[in-house]
A tleap script that builds the chain and sets N, CA, C and O, in Angstrom:
source leaprc.protein.ff14SB
mol = sequence {
  NMET ALA GLU MET GLU PHE ARG ARG GLY ASP
  HIE VAL SER TRP ALA SER HIE SER GLY ARG
  ALA TYR GLY VAL VAL ARG GLU LYS LEU THR
  GLU ARG THR HIE VAL ARG GLY HIE ALA VAL
  ASN ALA SER PRO GLU ALA PRO GLN TYR ARG
  ILE ARG ASN ASP ASP SER GLY ARG ASP VAL
  ALA HIE ARG PRO GLU VAL LEU ARG HIE GLU
  PRO CLYS
}
set mol.1.N position { 7.766 17.991 1.245 }
set mol.1.CA position { 7.874 17.030 0.170 }
set mol.1.C position { 7.637 17.733 -1.161 }
set mol.1.O position { 6.716 18.542 -1.276 }
set mol.2.N position { 8.446 17.440 -2.155 }
set mol.2.CA position { 8.351 18.086 -3.458 }
set mol.2.C position { 7.094 17.628 -4.200 }
set mol.2.O position { 6.678 16.474 -4.094 }
set mol.3.N position { 6.512 18.539 -4.938 }
set mol.3.CA position { 5.329 18.235 -5.742 }
set mol.3.C position { 5.720 17.323 -6.903 }
set mol.3.O position { 6.694 17.591 -7.607 }
set mol.4.N position { 4.967 16.257 -7.099 }
set mol.4.CA position { 5.221 15.349 -8.203 }
set mol.4.C position { 4.709 15.979 -9.492 }
set mol.4.O position { 3.623 16.558 -9.516 }
set mol.5.N position { 5.479 15.869 -10.547 }
set mol.5.CA position { 5.075 16.357 -11.864 }
set mol.5.C position { 4.894 15.163 -12.777 }
set mol.5.O position { 5.706 14.238 -12.779 }
set mol.6.N position { 3.839 15.189 -13.542 }
set mol.6.CA position { 3.555 14.137 -14.501 }
set mol.6.C position { 3.333 14.783 -15.857 }
set mol.6.O position { 2.902 15.932 -15.946 }
set mol.7.N position { 3.632 14.034 -16.916 }
set mol.7.CA position { 3.459 14.540 -18.270 }
set mol.7.C position { 2.522 13.624 -19.042 }
set mol.7.O position { 2.317 12.466 -18.679 }
set mol.8.N position { 1.966 14.161 -20.102 }
set mol.8.CA position { 1.106 13.382 -20.988 }
set mol.8.C position { 1.852 12.124 -21.425 }
set mol.8.O position { 3.001 12.189 -21.864 }
set mol.9.N position { 1.183 10.981 -21.298 }
set mol.9.CA position { 1.789 9.713 -21.700 }
set mol.9.C position { 2.443 8.946 -20.564 }
set mol.9.O position { 2.771 7.772 -20.736 }
set mol.10.N position { 2.644 9.576 -19.395 }
set mol.10.CA position { 3.223 8.874 -18.246 }
set mol.10.C position { 2.274 7.780 -17.776 }
set mol.10.O position { 1.066 8.001 -17.688 }
set mol.11.N position { 2.810 6.605 -17.475 }
set mol.11.CA position { 2.007 5.516 -16.918 }
set mol.11.C position { 2.054 5.651 -15.400 }
set mol.11.O position { 3.133 5.722 -14.813 }
set mol.12.N position { 0.876 5.688 -14.763 }
set mol.12.CA position { 0.784 5.929 -13.324 }
set mol.12.C position { -0.154 4.914 -12.678 }
set mol.12.O position { -0.886 4.197 -13.359 }
set mol.13.N position { -0.112 4.872 -11.349 }
set mol.13.CA position { -1.060 4.052 -10.590 }
set mol.13.C position { -1.540 4.840 -9.384 }
set mol.13.O position { -0.933 5.834 -8.983 }
set mol.14.N position { -2.660 4.365 -8.809 }
set mol.14.CA position { -3.230 4.991 -7.611 }
set mol.14.C position { -4.017 3.930 -6.866 }
set mol.14.O position { -4.408 2.914 -7.440 }
set mol.15.N position { -4.247 4.174 -5.571 }
set mol.15.CA position { -5.011 3.240 -4.748 }
set mol.15.C position { -6.491 3.366 -5.106 }
set mol.15.O position { -7.026 4.469 -5.213 }
set mol.16.N position { -7.137 2.223 -5.289 }
set mol.16.CA position { -8.575 2.210 -5.543 }
set mol.16.C position { -9.226 1.226 -4.581 }
set mol.16.O position { -8.535 0.518 -3.848 }
set mol.17.N position { -10.536 1.183 -4.582 }
set mol.17.CA position { -11.244 0.286 -3.665 }
set mol.17.C position { -10.942 -1.184 -3.949 }
set mol.17.O position { -11.139 -2.030 -3.078 }
set mol.18.N position { -10.470 -1.497 -5.148 }
set mol.18.CA position { -10.186 -2.898 -5.494 }
set mol.18.C position { -8.683 -3.187 -5.573 }
set mol.18.O position { -8.283 -4.179 -6.182 }
set mol.19.N position { -7.861 -2.353 -4.978 }
set mol.19.CA position { -6.404 -2.540 -5.019 }
set mol.19.C position { -5.758 -1.363 -5.721 }
set mol.19.O position { -6.113 -0.216 -5.451 }
set mol.20.N position { -4.810 -1.624 -6.623 }
set mol.20.CA position { -4.167 -0.561 -7.388 }
set mol.20.C position { -4.799 -0.470 -8.760 }
set mol.20.O position { -5.094 -1.485 -9.390 }
set mol.21.N position { -5.005 0.746 -9.215 }
set mol.21.CA position { -5.516 0.997 -10.560 }
set mol.21.C position { -4.393 1.643 -11.368 }
set mol.21.O position { -3.524 2.319 -10.817 }
set mol.22.N position { -4.425 1.427 -12.659 }
set mol.22.CA position { -3.354 1.898 -13.542 }
set mol.22.C position { -3.952 2.665 -14.714 }
set mol.22.O position { -5.070 2.396 -15.152 }
set mol.23.N position { -3.179 3.625 -15.208 }
set mol.23.CA position { -3.647 4.391 -16.353 }
set mol.23.C position { -2.548 5.262 -16.926 }
set mol.23.O position { -1.403 5.235 -16.474 }
set mol.24.N position { -2.926 6.037 -17.936 }
set mol.24.CA position { -1.993 6.912 -18.646 }
set mol.24.C position { -2.472 8.350 -18.515 }
set mol.24.O position { -3.650 8.642 -18.723 }
set mol.25.N position { -1.554 9.246 -18.168 }
set mol.25.CA position { -1.871 10.669 -18.023 }
set mol.25.C position { -2.240 11.239 -19.390 }
set mol.25.O position { -1.506 11.079 -20.365 }
set mol.26.N position { -3.389 11.904 -19.441 }
set mol.26.CA position { -3.843 12.536 -20.680 }
set mol.26.C position { -3.579 14.035 -20.679 }
set mol.26.O position { -3.205 14.607 -21.702 }
set mol.27.N position { -3.781 14.687 -19.492 }
set mol.27.CA position { -3.522 16.128 -19.424 }
set mol.27.C position { -3.467 16.589 -17.974 }
set mol.27.O position { -3.987 15.936 -17.069 }
set mol.28.N position { -2.818 17.735 -17.784 }
set mol.28.CA position { -2.772 18.392 -16.481 }
set mol.28.C position { -3.917 19.388 -16.441 }
set mol.28.O position { -4.059 20.211 -17.345 }
set mol.29.N position { -4.735 19.318 -15.395 }
set mol.29.CA position { -5.883 20.210 -15.237 }
set mol.29.C position { -5.515 21.341 -14.283 }
set mol.29.O position { -5.052 21.091 -13.170 }
set mol.30.N position { -5.719 22.583 -14.715 }
set mol.30.CA position { -5.363 23.733 -13.878 }
set mol.30.C position { -6.529 24.692 -13.694 }
set mol.30.O position { -6.342 25.810 -13.215 }
set mol.31.N position { -7.729 24.266 -14.070 }
set mol.31.CA position { -8.918 25.074 -13.807 }
set mol.31.C position { -10.092 24.150 -13.535 }
set mol.31.O position { -10.070 22.976 -13.905 }
set mol.32.N position { -11.115 24.686 -12.886 }
set mol.32.CA position { -12.294 23.893 -12.530 }
set mol.32.C position { -12.927 23.326 -13.802 }
set mol.32.O position { -13.122 24.041 -14.784 }
set mol.33.N position { -13.246 22.028 -13.766 }
set mol.33.CA position { -13.853 21.356 -14.904 }
set mol.33.C position { -14.663 20.167 -14.405 }
set mol.33.O position { -14.801 19.970 -13.198 }
set mol.34.N position { -15.189 19.390 -15.313 }
set mol.34.CA position { -15.916 18.167 -14.979 }
set mol.34.C position { -15.287 16.996 -15.716 }
set mol.34.O position { -14.925 17.106 -16.887 }
set mol.35.N position { -15.163 15.877 -15.020 }
set mol.35.CA position { -14.681 14.633 -15.621 }
set mol.35.C position { -15.718 13.572 -15.309 }
set mol.35.O position { -15.953 13.246 -14.146 }
set mol.36.N position { -16.338 13.034 -16.348 }
set mol.36.CA position { -17.383 12.022 -16.205 }
set mol.36.C position { -18.493 12.469 -15.245 }
set mol.36.O position { -18.993 11.673 -14.451 }
set mol.37.N position { -18.870 13.748 -15.325 }
set mol.37.CA position { -19.964 14.252 -14.514 }
set mol.37.C position { -19.596 14.679 -13.108 }
set mol.37.O position { -20.455 15.133 -12.353 }
set mol.38.N position { -18.321 14.540 -12.744 }
set mol.38.CA position { -17.869 14.932 -11.405 }
set mol.38.C position { -17.076 16.233 -11.495 }
set mol.38.O position { -16.232 16.401 -12.376 }
set mol.39.N position { -17.358 17.147 -10.573 }
set mol.39.CA position { -16.622 18.406 -10.531 }
set mol.39.C position { -15.190 18.155 -10.084 }
set mol.39.O position { -14.941 17.397 -9.147 }
set mol.40.N position { -14.252 18.803 -10.769 }
set mol.40.CA position { -12.833 18.711 -10.428 }
set mol.40.C position { -12.382 20.130 -10.118 }
set mol.40.O position { -12.359 20.988 -11.000 }
set mol.41.N position { -12.023 20.375 -8.860 }
set mol.41.CA position { -11.637 21.712 -8.419 }
set mol.41.C position { -10.133 21.929 -8.575 }
set mol.41.O position { -9.423 22.157 -7.596 }
set mol.42.N position { -9.668 21.856 -9.795 }
set mol.42.CA position { -8.246 22.066 -10.074 }
set mol.42.C position { -7.969 23.558 -10.217 }
set mol.42.O position { -8.857 24.339 -10.558 }
set mol.43.N position { -6.726 23.936 -9.952 }
set mol.43.CA position { -6.286 25.315 -10.120 }
set mol.43.C position { -4.784 25.277 -10.401 }
set mol.43.O position { -4.155 24.233 -10.229 }
set mol.44.N position { -4.197 26.401 -10.832 }
set mol.44.CA position { -2.740 26.407 -11.046 }
set mol.44.C position { -1.961 26.068 -9.766 }
set mol.44.O position { -0.890 25.465 -9.833 }
set mol.45.N position { -2.506 26.460 -8.592 }
set mol.45.CA position { -1.839 26.169 -7.322 }
set mol.45.C position { -2.095 24.741 -6.850 }
set mol.45.O position { -1.306 24.196 -6.078 }
set mol.46.N position { -3.182 24.134 -7.302 }
set mol.46.CA position { -3.555 22.770 -6.896 }
set mol.46.C position { -4.025 21.991 -8.130 }
set mol.46.O position { -5.214 21.711 -8.279 }
set mol.47.N position { -3.073 21.643 -9.018 }
set mol.47.CA position { -3.466 20.957 -10.251 }
set mol.47.C position { -3.916 19.523 -9.987 }
set mol.47.O position { -3.591 18.930 -8.958 }
set mol.48.N position { -4.657 18.991 -10.925 }
set mol.48.CA position { -5.013 17.580 -10.928 }
set mol.48.C position { -4.700 17.038 -12.316 }
set mol.48.O position { -4.413 17.803 -13.237 }
set mol.49.N position { -4.755 15.724 -12.461 }
set mol.49.CA position { -4.435 15.097 -13.736 }
set mol.49.C position { -5.593 14.257 -14.230 }
set mol.49.O position { -6.196 13.497 -13.472 }
set mol.50.N position { -5.901 14.404 -15.528 }
set mol.50.CA position { -6.890 13.555 -16.185 }
set mol.50.C position { -6.141 12.309 -16.662 }
set mol.50.O position { -5.145 12.405 -17.379 }
set mol.51.N position { -6.638 11.141 -16.252 }
set mol.51.CA position { -5.967 9.872 -16.523 }
set mol.51.C position { -6.949 8.923 -17.188 }
set mol.51.O position { -8.099 8.818 -16.761 }
set mol.52.N position { -6.505 8.232 -18.230 }
set mol.52.CA position { -7.319 7.202 -18.881 }
set mol.52.C position { -7.011 5.873 -18.208 }
set mol.52.O position { -5.890 5.371 -18.286 }
set mol.53.N position { -8.023 5.302 -17.542 }
set mol.53.CA position { -7.874 4.039 -16.816 }
set mol.53.C position { -7.591 2.909 -17.798 }
set mol.53.O position { -8.301 2.756 -18.792 }
set mol.54.N position { -6.551 2.112 -17.521 }
set mol.54.CA position { -6.165 1.007 -18.407 }
set mol.54.C position { -7.262 -0.040 -18.532 }
set mol.54.O position { -7.468 -0.573 -19.622 }
set mol.55.N position { -7.972 -0.351 -17.451 }
set mol.55.CA position { -8.971 -1.423 -17.471 }
set mol.55.C position { -10.299 -0.982 -18.075 }
set mol.55.O position { -10.844 -1.667 -18.941 }
set mol.56.N position { -10.820 0.149 -17.628 }
set mol.56.CA position { -12.157 0.571 -18.054 }
set mol.56.C position { -12.134 1.452 -19.306 }
set mol.56.O position { -13.135 1.546 -20.017 }
set mol.57.N position { -10.994 2.096 -19.576 }
set mol.57.CA position { -10.926 3.029 -20.695 }
set mol.57.C position { -11.587 4.360 -20.399 }
set mol.57.O position { -11.694 5.204 -21.289 }
set mol.58.N position { -12.034 4.566 -19.167 }
set mol.58.CA position { -12.685 5.814 -18.773 }
set mol.58.C position { -11.675 6.782 -18.192 }
set mol.58.O position { -10.634 6.383 -17.671 }
set mol.59.N position { -12.003 8.071 -18.290 }
set mol.59.CA position { -11.153 9.104 -17.710 }
set mol.59.C position { -11.502 9.312 -16.242 }
set mol.59.O position { -12.667 9.255 -15.849 }
set mol.60.N position { -10.471 9.555 -15.447 }
set mol.60.CA position { -10.616 9.897 -14.037 }
set mol.60.C position { -9.703 11.085 -13.769 }
set mol.60.O position { -8.820 11.378 -14.575 }
set mol.61.N position { -9.902 11.769 -12.651 }
set mol.61.CA position { -9.041 12.883 -12.259 }
set mol.61.C position { -8.505 12.607 -10.862 }
set mol.61.O position { -9.241 12.171 -9.977 }
set mol.62.N position { -7.194 12.869 -10.671 }
set mol.62.CA position { -6.567 12.658 -9.369 }
set mol.62.C position { -5.557 13.753 -9.079 }
set mol.62.O position { -4.951 14.324 -9.985 }
set mol.63.N position { -5.391 14.031 -7.790 }
set mol.63.CA position { -4.342 14.949 -7.340 }
set mol.63.C position { -2.986 14.248 -7.483 }
set mol.63.O position { -2.924 13.022 -7.391 }
set mol.64.N position { -1.916 14.988 -7.702 }
set mol.64.CA position { -0.609 14.364 -7.910 }
set mol.64.C position { -0.099 13.567 -6.714 }
set mol.64.O position { 0.661 12.615 -6.894 }
set mol.65.N position { -0.500 13.934 -5.498 }
set mol.65.CA position { 0.029 13.237 -4.319 }
set mol.65.C position { -0.480 11.800 -4.186 }
set mol.65.O position { 0.102 11.017 -3.435 }
set mol.66.N position { -1.544 11.437 -4.892 }
set mol.66.CA position { -2.042 10.065 -4.811 }
set mol.66.C position { -1.513 9.194 -5.943 }
set mol.66.O position { -1.758 7.987 -5.967 }
set mol.67.N position { -0.786 9.801 -6.881 }
set mol.67.CA position { -0.272 9.071 -8.042 }
set mol.67.C position { 1.177 8.665 -7.848 }
set mol.67.O position { 1.927 9.319 -7.124 }
set mol.68.N position { 1.567 7.568 -8.508 }
set mol.68.CA position { 2.984 7.226 -8.563 }
set mol.68.C position { 3.322 6.731 -9.961 }
set mol.68.O position { 2.511 6.085 -10.626 }
set mol.69.N position { 4.543 7.050 -10.392 }
set mol.69.CA position { 5.009 6.604 -11.712 }
set mol.69.C position { 5.132 5.093 -11.745 }
set mol.69.O position { 5.535 4.477 -10.758 }
set mol.70.N position { 4.789 4.499 -12.868 }
set mol.70.CA position { 4.910 3.065 -13.078 }
set mol.70.C position { 5.719 2.836 -14.346 }
set mol.70.O position { 5.652 3.638 -15.278 }
set mol.71.N position { 6.491 1.737 -14.388 }
set mol.71.CA position { 7.202 1.441 -15.634 }
set mol.71.C position { 6.208 1.091 -16.737 }
set mol.71.O position { 5.141 0.538 -16.472 }
set mol.72.N position { 6.568 1.418 -17.967 }
set mol.72.CA position { 5.673 1.156 -19.104 }
set mol.72.C position { 5.669 -0.301 -19.473 }
set mol.72.O position { 4.972 -0.699 -20.407 }
savepdb mol mol.pdb
quit
């Protein structure tokens, strides 16, 4: 399966404990960092995306395989 690519400003969704969550991609992460106090083990071979949650306004990080594009 081809790797999904997302760009800054893309509207995406992912499965959460309360159903589907929605947000906007802020950046592609390609090195180890922290998002809201949680370690994110991103690398160029295994990137993750920093996403601003539409409901909470908080940033989260997710792997591309759990995200899907949503219409704006």
